[in-house]
N, C-alpha and C positions, 0 to 999 in steps of 0.2 A: 325424258322430254327431249324434243328437237332442239337442236342448238344452232344459233346464228353465228357462222364463222367467216363472214366476209370482212375484209380489212379495209382501212381507209387512210387517205393521206390527212394528217391533222395539223393544226396550228399550235406552236408551242410559245409560251409566254405572251408577249404583246406583239411579236412577229408573226408573218405567215411562214411558218418554219414547216417544211415538207419533209417527211420521213416515211419509211415504209414498216409495216407491221407484218409479220410473217402469217401466212395463210396455213391452211392444212396440207396444201400441195408442196412439191419440191419447188423452192422460189429459185429463179434467176436473179442475178445481181447486175445492175447497169450503172454504168459510169456516164452521169448525165452532163451534158454541156448546153449552155444556153446560147442562143444566137439571136442577136438583136441589132436594130439600126434602120437605115433607110434603103434606097434601091439597090446599091452595091452589096449589101448583106442579103437583101431578098434575092437578088441575083438578076442580071440582064445578059449573062453569057449564053450564047446560042447552042442548044444541045445538038443541033445539026452538025456542028464543027467538031464534034467528038468522035473519037474511035468507037467502034462497036464495043470494044472491051471497056471503055471509059463510060459508055452508056449503061452498061450492065449494073443490075441491082448489087448492092453490097449486102450480103446476107447477115453479115455479123453486126450491122448497124440498123437502128430504127429511127424514125423521125415523126415528131408531132409538130405539124405546121399550121399556123393560124394567122391570117392576113385578113382580118375582119371586112367584109363577111364571108371570105373564102376560108376554107379549112381542108386538112387532109382527112378529116372525118375518123379521128382517131389515130393510133400508131400504126405506121406503116413502114415496110422494108425501105431503106434509103435507097434512092436512085435520083438521077436528075429529073426536074420537072416541079419541085416544090417551091414554086415562085409564081407571082402574078405581074406579068408586064403591063404596061399601060394599055388601056382599052381592050383587055384580054377578057372574054366573056365565056370561054370555054371551061372544061373540067380540069382537075389535076390528074395526071401530070400535064404541066404547060410545056411549051417549047423553050423554056429558059431554066437556069440554074444559078446557084451561088457558090460560095467559098466551101460549103459543107462537103462537097464531093472530095476535093482535094484534101480537106482537113480529116476527113473520116479515113481515106485510103492511108494517109501518113501516120495517123495515130495507130491504125490496125497493123501497119508495117512494123511499128516499134514494138507493139504487144499484141500479137494476133489473138491471144486468148482473152481479151477483154470485150465485153459487151457494150458497144456505144449506144447511147440514146440522146439524140439531138432535139431540143426543143426550140422551135425556130418561131420568132414573132417579128416581123419586119415589115416595113410599107414605104413605098417610094414617096418621095416629096415631103417626108415628115421631118420636122424640126425639133431640135433639143430644146429651144426656148418654149415652144407650145406644146407640141404633140408628145414629146417624151418627158415633159416636166414631172420630176418625181413627186412633188408636192410634200404633204404631210403624211407620215405613215398611217396607213388605215383610214385616211380621209379621201375618199374617191373624188369629192368635189374639188380638191385642191390639186389633183394629179391632171396631167395631160391624157387624152384618150389613148394615144399609143401605149404609154406606160401602164395605164390602167388594164388595157387589154393584154399586154404582155404578162402582168402578174396572175390575171385570171387565166391565160393560157398555160402558165406554169401549174397553177392549181389543178386545172382539168387533166393536164397530162400526167402529173404525179399521182392523181387520184386514180387514173385508169390503171397505172402500174401496180398501185397498192390493192386495188379492188380484185386483182387477178393473182394476188399473192407474191408479186416480186418485190425484191429490195432494190435500193438504189442509193448512190451517193451523188451529190451535185458537185462536180469537180471543178468547174470554171465557166467562163463567159467570154464570147466573142462579140466585139462591138465595132460597127463600121458605119459612121453618120458624120455628118458635117457640111455635106454640100449644100443643104438648106439654111445653114447658118453662116454662110460665107460673109455676111456683113457684120457679123459680131466681132468685136475686139478679142485680142488674144486672152486678156484677163477675164473677160465676161464668159467666154467659151470655156475656159479652163474652170472657172468656178462652178458652171452649170455642169460640166462632166464629173467634177469631183463629188458635187451633190448627188448626181445620178448613181455613181458608184457606192457611195455610203449608202443610200436608200436601198439600192437592189441587194447589197449584203444583208441589211435589216430585214428586208421582206423574204429572203430565202433562208434566214437564219444561219448564214456562213459568214462570220465577221471578217475572215481573211479570204474570202472567195478570190481565187486567181482570176484576173481579168486582163484580155488581150484586146488592145485598141488598135484599129487600122487607120493608116493614113489616108486621106482623100486625095485623089489624083491631083497633080500639080499642074494646074492650067494657068498659072500666073495670076489667079484671082482670089486664091484661098489661102494666102500666106498666114493670115492671123489664125485661121482655124488649124492649119497644119502645125504651127508653133505651139498651140495650146495643146494639141493631142500628144505631141512630143514632150511638152513639160509634164504633163500628167504622168507619163510613163516614166520619166527621168526622175520623179521625186517620190515614187513608190516602188518598194521592193516586191509588191504584189500585183504590179501592173506592168504588162508587157507591151511591147510596140511591134507591129507590122509596117514595114515600109513599103511604099508604092513604087519605089525605084525600079525601072526595068520593065513596068507593066504597060499595057497598050489599051486604048479604048476604041471601041467601034463606032462611037459618036464622037463630036467635038469635045473632047477632053472631060467626060463625065463617067460614062459606064464601061467598066472593064469588059474586055472580050473574053472568050471562052478560054483561051490559053491562060490569060492573065488571072482569071478566076481559080483555075487549078492551082496556079503558082501561089496565089495569096492564101489559099486554103493550107498548102503546104507550109507557108510561113507562119500561119496561125498555129499549127500544130507544133512546129519547131519553138516558137515563143512561149507556148503553154509549157512544154516540157521543161523549159528553163525556170520556170516560176515554182516556188516551194509549194508543196500540196497543202490543203487547208487542214486545219487541226479538227479532229473529230468533236461532235457536240458533246461536252462532257456530261450533260445531266439528261442525256436522251432517255435513258431507262426510267429516270424519276419522273420525266415529263410524261412519258406513256402511263405510268402508275397513276399519276395525278389526273390525267383525262379520264381513266377507267373508273375513277372513284368519284367523278363529278355526278351530280343528281340527275335522275332521269326526268324527262318532261312529258305529261300527258296534257295535251292541249285539245280542249272540246269546244266546238263551235256550234251555235243554234241558229237556224234561219229564221228571221222575222219574229222573234220573241221579244214582246215589250215587258212591261213590269207586272203583268198578270202572273205573278208567282208570289207564293205566300210569304216569303221572307221580304219581298220588295213592297208588298201592300197594296199593289195596282188595282186588285179587284177581290172582294171578301170571298168570292166562291171559287178561287182557285185552289186545286187540289195537287200540290207539288211536295209530297213528304220527303222525297229523296233529296230534292234541291234544298229544302229547308235544313234537313239534317246535315247536308254538306255545308252550308252556310254557317252552321253553329260550329263546325270544325275548321273554318277557314276565316278569312277577312272578306266581308261583304261591302263592296263599293256601292254605296246607295244612291250616288250621284255620278255614275259613269255614262259617258255619252260617246256615240260614234263620230266619225269625222265627215261621213257622208251617208245619208239615210237611203242608201240603195246597195244592192247585193255586191255588184262587181266593184263599185268604186270604194265601199267601205272595207271590203276584204284587201283590195289593191293598197289601201292605206296601212292597215295594221299589220299587213305581211311584209311590208317594206319600212315601216316606221316613218312614213313621209305623209304630209297633207296632200290633199287634192291639188292645191295650187302648185305643188311640185311634180306630182305624179302626172297631172294633166287629165286624170280620169274622173269625171263627174257623173257618168251614167253606166250603163251596163255594156259599154263597148270600149275596145282599146285603141280604136282608132284616133282618138284624141291625145293618147299617151305621149308624154314627153320623153326624151332621151334619158332623162334622170331615172324613169321608171324602168327602162329596158335594161340599164345598166346596175340597177339597185341590186344590192345582195339580198335576195329574197330570205325570209326567216329559216325555212328548211335547209336552204344551201348553206347559210352561215353555220347551222348546227352541224350539217355534214361535213364542212371543212374543219369543224373544231373535233372531229372524232365521234360523233354521235351517229347511230344508226337510225335514219329518218324513214318513217312509215306513215301511211294515210289511208283513210278511206272516207268516201262521202264528200260532202261540199265543204272544201277548204277554201278554194277560190271559186269564182263564179261558175267556172267550167270543171268544178270538182277539185282536181289535184294540181291544176296549174299545167306547167310543163313536166313531162316525164322525168327530165333531167333532175329536177328538184329533189326527188326521192330515191331511196334505196329500194323501197318496196311499196306498191300500190295495190289496195284491195280491190276485190272484183267489182264490175259494174253492176248497178242497180236500176230500178224503175225511176230513181232520183225523187221527185215530187209525188209520183204516183202511188197506189193505183188511182185511175181517173174515176169520177163519179159514174156508175153503171149507166145512168140515163143521160149522160152528158153534163157539160157545165151550164148552170142554171142562167147565168148572166149572158152566155154566148148564144144560147138558144132564143133568149128575149131580145137582146140588143144586136145581134150579129157578130161577125168574126173579129170586129175591133175590140169586142169585150172578151176574147177568147182567153186572155191571160189574168181576167179579173176574178170576181168572187164566186166561189162555188164550194159545195160541201157534200159530204155523203157518209152515212154510217155504213161500214162495209162488213159484210159476212165473209171473214177471211180467217184463215187458220192462224195459230200463234207462229209467229217467225215469217209471216209473208209480207210484212211491211218492209221498205228498204231501211228505215232507221232501225228496226229490229235486227236486220242483217248486219248493219253497220256495228251495232252493239256487239253481237255474236263475234264478228270479227276482232273487234278490239280485246274482247275477253280471250280469245285464242292467242293473240299476240302476248298478252299479259300471262299467259301460261307457258311461254317459251323461255329459254335461257338466252342470254347475250353475253358477248365477251367485250362489250363496250356500252357506254350509256346509250339510252335511246331517247329519241324525241317522236312521240306517238301522237298522231293528230286524227281526231274523229270529227267529222262535220254532219250533223243531223239536219234533215231537211225540213221537217215540221216545225212549227205550223204554217209554213209557206202554203199559199193556195195551189191547188185546191185542197181544202181543208178536210181531207179524208182521213179516217182512222177507223180501226176496228169497233164494232158496235158496243163491245164491252166497256170502252172508254166513254162513249156517249151515255151509257147506262149509269155512270157514276154520278151523273148530274140530273136534277129535275129542271127541265127546260122552264117550265112556267114560273119557277121562283127565282131564276137568276137574276142577278143585278146587272141592269144595263148601264153603260157609261152615261155620264151626264153631258147633255147637249144643250147649249144655249142657242135659241132660235135665230137670234141676230148676232151671232158670234163673229161674223166677217164684217160688220159694219165699220169696225175702227181698225181694220187690217188694210194696208196699202194695197192699191191696184193690182200690183204684180202678184201679191200673195192671194188675193181673191180669184185673179184669173187662173192661177195654177189650180186652184180648187174647181172653179165654175167650168172652165174650159174642158175639164175632164169629167164633168158631171154624169155624162152617159155611161160612163164605166165605173166610178168609184165614189162620187159624192153621195152624201147622206140622202139627198132627194131622189137619187137613182135606186137606192135601197128600198125607200118608201115606195117608189113607184112600181118596184117589181112585185112587192107583196107587203101587206101590213105586218105580217109575222116574220118577214124574212130577216129583219135585224136581230130578232132573238134567235133565230135558227143559227145565223152565223157566230153569234156570241157563243151559243152552245157548242158549235164545231170547233171554235178556237179553244175553248176549254178543253175539249176532248183530245185535241192535238197536243196541247201542252201537257196533258196527263200522260199520254202515249211517250213523249219525249222524257218526262220525268221518270218514267218507269225504265225506259232504256238507259238513260245515264245512271240511275241507281243500281242497275245490274253491272255495269262497267266499274263503278266505284267500289261496290262491294268486292268484285273480284280483285281490285287493286288492294283493298284493305286487307285481303286474306292471301296476298301474294308475298313472295320474298322481297318485293319492291316497295312495300308499303312504307317503310321508314327512310327511304331515299328517293322520293319522287315528288317534284313539284306539280301541282294540279291548277291549270288556268282553264276556267269555264266563262264563256262569253256568248252573248248573241251579237249579231253583226249590226243591229239597229233595232229600232222599236216598230210599232205597228198602230195605226189608227183604227178604231172600230166605231166611227161616227163623230168622234171629238173634232172640234173645229169643222164640223160639217164634211168631214173627209174620211175615206176608208184607204187602208193600205199605208204607205210610207212616203219618203221622198220629200217631205215638208220640213222647214225649219223650226217646227214646235216640238214640245216636250215628248208627246206620243211618239214621234218619229225618231228622235234623237236619243232618248234614254234607254240605255242598254244594260243587260244583264252582265256583271262582272264579279266573279268570285275566285280568289286566290288561295291556295293551301300550299304551305311550304313545310318540310319536315321539322324545322326549328323555329317557326314564327312565334313569338311570344304574344301576337295580337290575335291569334286565333279564337274565333267566337265573337269578335267585336265587329261593330259595323262602322266603316269609314265614311264620314259625311263630306270629305273633300271631293271637289270635282276633279274628275280625271278622265282621260279619253282612252279609247281603244289603242290609239297610237303609241301610248305609253307602255303597252305590254312587252314589245320587242326589247326595249332598253332595259326593262325591269327583268326579264328573262336573261339578258345577257350578263347582268349584275348578279342575279341569284346564282347562276352557273359558273361565275368568275370567268366569263368569256370577255375579251376585248371587244366592244361594239364596233360594227363596221362604220366606216364614215358615212355621213349623209343623213344619220337618223335625226328626225326632228322631234320625236317623242322624248320624254323625260321619265327616267325610272323613278317608280313609286316604292322602291325597296323599303325606304325608311317609313312609310305609312304601314307597312305590313307588321312592323314591331310597335309603331306608335301611331295608331289610326287617326288620333287627334292632333298629330304634330303639325308643324308648320308646312304650309303649301299654299302658294299664291297664284298658281297659273290656272286660268279657266280652260274649259274645252271649247275647241273650235269646230263647227260643222258647217259645210258648204253644201249648198244645193245646186248652183250652177256657178260658172266663173263669175265673180263679182258680187254673188249673193252669199252672205255668211251670217252666221248666228253665234254668238258667244254665251256660254253658260258657265255663270260663276256659282259661288255657294248659295247666293241669294237672287240673283237677277239672270233674266234672259234678255239679252240685247240681239236684234235682228236688223242688219243694214242690207238693203236690196241694191242692185246695180244702178238704179236711178237716184240713189240717195235716200229714199224713203226708209222709215224706220218703224220698229216695234219695241216695246220695253216692258217687261212684266216682272212684278215683285212676288216671288214665289213664297215670301213669308206669309202673305195675306191673299195671294191669287194663284194657287197651284194649279188651277185649270187654264190659266192664261186667257182669261176672258176680257181683262181690261187693260188695253194699250196705253201706257202711260207717256209714250214717246213725244207727244205734244205738249206735255206739262213742262213749262219752263224751269221749275224747281227740280227737275230730272237731268238738266243739261251736264251737270258735272259726272253723274252716273253714266250718261251715255258717252261722255268723252272718254272715260277710263276704259270702257269696254271696246269703244272704236279704236283706241290705241292698240289694244291687243289684237284686234283684227288685222290692223296694219303691220304689226310685228310679226304675226304668225303666218301671214300670206305674202311675204316678201317676194317668193318665187313666182307670183302670178303676174 
């Protein structure tokens, strides 16, 4: 069988420890040096002042440069120009350089046989107080943006080396910064620099990493910072000092000129050579073995699947034998809910472990995304960083795979939600182009294997038939039953349309719903409200129910094929399986069709989890959980340190004890300021104008009777409102 032989940079223990794993080719070994700081490390020396020889590339050295949003686009041969001067809008190489040129030439002069690899992350005007604040290890929210970007730069750079089969050792770090902290006292800057040194050593996994700090230029206004830098070096045998004595600046006392940058680079090399080499990581091989033995993950998502699954009991006509069988082998979460009942926003939430109030994404667009989302550690990236081979096909994010950089391997493209109804989408033909993305169905005369979801299943089976030299994170995203509800005719034939059970609809259901909720339904009535379905055709509701069942049956068949392959593969006893839908789906309930509402049919989601050793398998968990909790749960199950910023809560303990204690409800947001909280018994909705809904699921599972105006319910409302305030603090 084919073998996957790619290698990765991985994390060891609780730190971001980077090391290389040998590939099948002859590997090169690189000595890595880290370069960080502000403008004088980034470099403001003018390349035009160098000789032709000094401008020439240094073939024995490579550089990975990143000054967000600029970068070297991977590893490049070292030469002047890896620097971004103020107001520069051109490409790299730029017209300036930093101390890396003098440093590399001096290091190679001492040892011409070595292969230098410089990872440079620096930015002018950045301060240690804010931008380079090291914060708490692994907690990105507590760290400054430059420090966070630098750790990410190291991860990206070392991963590229590992992926091409090279080996490396992180030998040391050069630091030059302080101009932006000139008002700090000596004691304060010394403490902050000491904290940075401790944290960077933890984050790269080298406890005694040699670090050389450079003095800022003496312009008579930086005495406290200069004194602090000197004290940090004097008090540690693993920290060296580079003096700025004898240097010149091309502007009034701040930025070193070209000759001084070359001189400082030589001094960095000399100081580094005087420091003791770092001790090797003692348990490196054990760490690699531990990573290799971690469980695999099969993560399956389904688009727009509500509770019309046999094991969830949402509709008695559901035919889902494979999902039902899988639930019997797993823990079924009977009260799981999405965090936004819309594709993009829901997936943005559970793939980052963040609520919409933090991601900023409430709809099917990223235009409103907050910075927290852009810098979040996406789930596949986290697994990739931790030594997993990451693979996907289908709809994992709203645009399928998200960014290509998230994955090691991405399956081929498909028709996604297609094929289209042969005669066009019914609603679009009746109500115009505004209804193009609305309700439509068709029973297709199509050969086996012609549906995109069948192709996704086949690709997943192919991946499970391969061998890997590392654990895998395999994600398959199925498109149906998303509209258009098209499926092969054989799945329609499994049902007798005339005898199907239609959802219960209360004629005056919206009478006790606040104006905002009514408007959300009625303003969209031309497209998706119950009245529009009736207007189209008296039989159209039954036809759509039939089509939905057929699409769910198709998905059940596809997932069943994948699970059977897994169960008959060598990975059966060491693979965690998570199966979830991204949100629910209305078929006329609350006078609404489709999704995006704060009610049960929109928020309730399928969630089934199977682990190799879970003692709770075959049980049903009635505790209320959110899809946001999947990420931290997988991190705990795989013994990975969770990334900072996760807002979900691991439900690992519920897998062993489904009836165990759990007091956190599920929060779902519809738009900013509009939230619903679902606890074990209650659903509470609070709109942005303060209007409310409250439903008691013990006696009102259809959410027909709004109790929000009942004074005896005030304490219940208050308890749930406090959860909204607590869980949406980022809004």
